[in-house]
MIVEX-773214 format. One line per field, with one value per residue (C-alpha): x, y, z; residue in one letter; residue number from 1. Coordinates in Angstrom, 1 decimal. Example, Ala and Ser with C-alpha at 12.3 -4.5 7.8 and 13.67 -1.06 7.14 Angstrom:
# MIVEX-773214
u <- 12.3,13.7;
v <- -4.5,-1.1;
w <- 7.8,7.1;
residuo <- a,s;
num <- 1,2;
//
This chain:
# MIVEX-773214
u <- 129.7,127.1,126.5,122.9,120.4,120.1,117.4,116.3,117.3,120.1,120.9,120.8,117.6,115.6,117.0,115.6,112.0,111.9,113.4,110.5,107.7,108.4,108.7,104.8,104.0,104.7,103.7,100.1,100.4,100.7,98.2,95.7,96.9,96.2,92.7,92.1,93.3,91.4,87.9,88.5,89.1,86.5,83.4,84.5,83.7,79.9,79.1,80.3,77.7,74.5,75.5,75.8,72.1,70.4,72.5,71.0,67.3,67.6,68.5,65.6,62.9,64.1,63.7,60.3,59.4,60.7,58.4,55.8,55.7,55.0,57.6,57.3,60.5,59.9,58.3,60.8,57.7,56.4,53.5,52.1,50.0,46.5,44.3,43.3,46.7,49.3,50.2,49.1,49.9,50.6,51.6,53.0,50.9,53.8,55.1,52.0,49.3,49.3,46.8,46.7,45.2,45.3,45.0,42.7,40.2,39.8,39.9,36.7,35.0,35.9,36.8,39.7,40.3,44.5,46.9,46.5,44.1,41.0,41.3,41.3,44.4,46.6,47.7,50.8,51.8,53.5,52.2,50.1,49.8,46.7,45.8,42.6,43.8,46.9,44.6,41.2,41.7,39.0,40.6,40.1,42.0,45.4,46.5,47.3,43.6,41.4,39.8,36.5,34.1,32.4,30.7,32.6,30.8,31.5,30.3,27.9,30.3,31.2,34.8,36.9,40.1,42.7,46.2,49.2,52.4,55.9,58.7,58.2,54.6,51.1,49.2,45.7,43.5,40.7,37.9,37.7,37.2,33.7,35.7,35.8,32.5,29.4,26.4,24.7,27.2,26.2,29.5,31.6,29.9,29.9,33.6,34.5,33.7,36.0,38.5,38.1,38.5,41.6,43.1,42.2,44.1,46.6,47.6,47.3,50.3,53.1,56.5,58.9,61.8;
v <- 33.0,30.4,29.6,30.3,27.3,28.6,26.9,26.2,24.3,24.0,24.6,20.1,20.1,22.6,20.9,17.6,19.3,20.6,17.2,15.8,17.9,17.4,14.0,14.0,16.4,14.7,11.5,12.9,14.9,11.8,10.0,12.8,12.2,8.9,9.5,12.3,9.7,6.8,9.0,10.4,7.2,5.2,8.3,8.7,5.3,5.7,9.6,7.5,4.6,7.4,9.4,6.9,5.3,8.8,9.6,6.3,6.7,10.1,9.0,6.1,8.6,10.6,7.6,6.6,10.4,10.4,7.4,9.2,11.8,10.6,13.2,14.9,15.2,17.1,20.2,19.4,19.3,17.1,15.6,13.8,10.5,10.4,7.1,7.5,8.5,5.5,5.3,7.8,8.3,11.4,12.8,16.0,17.9,20.9,23.6,24.0,21.1,17.7,15.1,12.8,9.3,6.8,2.9,3.2,4.8,3.4,-0.2,1.2,3.0,0.0,2.4,2.8,6.9,6.7,9.9,10.2,13.2,11.1,12.2,15.1,17.4,19.0,23.1,24.6,28.7,31.7,34.9,36.1,33.3,32.3,28.2,28.7,31.3,29.0,25.5,25.8,29.4,31.1,33.8,33.8,34.5,34.3,31.5,32.8,34.4,32.0,30.0,27.5,25.7,22.7,20.4,18.6,14.9,14.4,16.8,19.1,21.7,24.5,24.0,27.0,25.8,28.4,27.7,25.5,28.3,25.8,27.2,29.8,28.0,27.8,24.6,23.8,20.9,21.3,18.7,15.5,14.9,13.9,10.4,9.9,10.4,9.1,10.2,6.9,5.3,4.8,3.0,5.5,8.3,7.8,7.0,9.9,12.0,10.1,10.3,14.4,15.3,13.1,14.5,17.6,17.0,15.3,19.1,21.2,19.1,20.3,21.3,22.1,19.5;
w <- 104.6,103.7,100.1,99.0,97.0,93.2,92.0,88.3,85.3,83.7,79.8,78.9,81.1,79.0,76.1,76.9,77.7,74.4,72.9,74.8,73.8,70.2,70.1,71.8,69.3,66.1,67.4,67.7,64.4,63.2,64.7,63.5,60.2,59.9,61.3,58.7,55.9,56.5,57.1,53.7,52.3,54.2,52.7,49.2,48.4,49.9,47.9,44.6,45.2,46.1,42.8,40.4,40.7,40.9,37.6,36.2,37.0,36.0,32.3,32.4,33.4,30.1,27.5,29.4,28.8,25.3,24.6,25.9,23.0,18.6,16.9,13.6,11.9,9.2,11.3,14.3,17.1,18.9,20.5,24.0,23.0,23.7,24.1,20.8,19.8,20.5,17.4,14.9,11.2,9.4,6.2,5.2,2.4,2.6,5.3,7.0,6.3,7.5,7.5,10.6,11.8,14.3,13.3,16.9,15.1,12.2,14.2,16.1,13.4,11.1,8.2,6.6,6.6,6.1,6.6,2.8,2.7,3.5,7.3,9.4,8.9,11.6,10.2,11.7,10.7,12.7,13.1,10.1,8.3,7.1,6.3,5.0,2.1,1.7,1.8,0.1,-1.1,0.9,3.2,6.9,10.2,11.3,12.4,15.8,16.3,14.7,17.4,16.9,19.2,20.1,22.7,25.1,24.5,28.3,29.9,27.8,28.4,25.2,24.8,23.0,21.1,19.9,18.7,20.4,20.1,20.1,19.3,16.4,15.3,15.7,15.4,15.4,15.0,12.0,11.7,9.9,5.5,4.7,3.6,7.7,8.0,7.4,9.1,7.9,9.8,13.2,14.4,12.4,13.8,17.5,16.8,15.7,18.6,20.3,17.6,16.9,20.7,21.3,18.4,19.9,22.8,21.1,18.8,22.2,23.8,20.7,22.0,19.8,19.5;
residuo <- m,k,k,l,n,q,r,g,f,s,v,g,q,v,l,l,g,i,l,v,l,g,v,i,g,g,v,g,y,y,v,y,a,s,n,q,k,k,s,s,t,e,q,q,p,a,t,s,t,v,n,q,p,a,e,q,q,e,g,a,v,s,q,t,n,q,a,d,y,f,v,v,e,g,w,n,v,k,f,k,k,g,e,l,t,n,s,p,e,y,e,i,v,n,d,n,i,m,y,l,s,t,t,t,y,r,e,t,s,g,g,e,c,k,a,n,g,s,t,g,y,v,a,r,g,k,a,g,y,d,y,q,k,d,y,n,g,i,s,g,t,p,i,e,n,y,t,y,t,y,e,d,e,a,t,g,k,t,v,v,v,k,p,r,k,a,g,d,y,y,y,i,w,i,g,p,q,a,a,c,f,d,p,m,n,t,k,m,s,e,a,l,k,g,y,q,q,a,l,r,a,f,v,a,t,a,e,e,l;
num <- 1,2,3,4,5,6,7,8,9,10,11,12,13,14,15,16,17,18,19,20,21,22,23,24,25,26,27,28,29,30,31,32,33,34,35,36,37,38,39,40,41,42,43,44,45,46,47,48,49,50,51,52,53,54,55,56,57,58,59,60,61,62,63,64,65,66,67,68,69,70,71,72,73,74,75,76,77,78,79,80,81,82,83,84,85,86,87,88,89,90,91,92,93,94,95,96,97,98,99,100,101,102,103,104,105,106,107,108,109,110,111,112,113,114,115,116,117,118,119,120,121,122,123,124,125,126,127,128,129,130,131,132,133,134,135,136,137,138,139,140,141,142,143,144,145,146,147,148,149,150,151,152,153,154,155,156,157,158,159,160,161,162,163,164,165,166,167,168,169,170,171,172,173,174,175,176,177,178,179,180,181,182,183,184,185,186,187,188,189,190,191,192,193,194,195,196,197,198,199,200,201,202,203,204,205,206,207,208,209;
//
């Protein structure tokens, strides 16, 4: 009787195949892991380099913006500098009144007008505060409702000025004292027009610190 040919894999061959596959898989995983680590290492410095200049630039912008403001520590408020207010001077009279002057105005007008009571003044107050009564004894309108008008020298249009609210307070530029205005002095009168307009714009930029 003839024996049939039996085809198949012996136990040894199966084990050998598993071993070969294991070696191939191990080598593949090692190569993959090495590539991932190398890629991660190369990308990390690039991210750090991009972020660092951005942070430095942000700090520089912040410092530049801060230099554009004039700070009144006693009132915890700052104002944005303008054409005639690059070097303002002030004297706080009380919690709600401040004298304000600029060296630019004095140089232009030829007058003294320092921040010592001879300049114009800024008033501030919380809702309901009557600065007129506090300053000159004459009752007026609560500061948040107070407005005044003037004619813009450049455009000829009438401008309505309202108080500027910053934090809990309202701020408003009132006007010059008589000592800073001489109608017979053309130079001072012309300088005063620009001075008043610039300081109205100056006070309108009030921001709480």
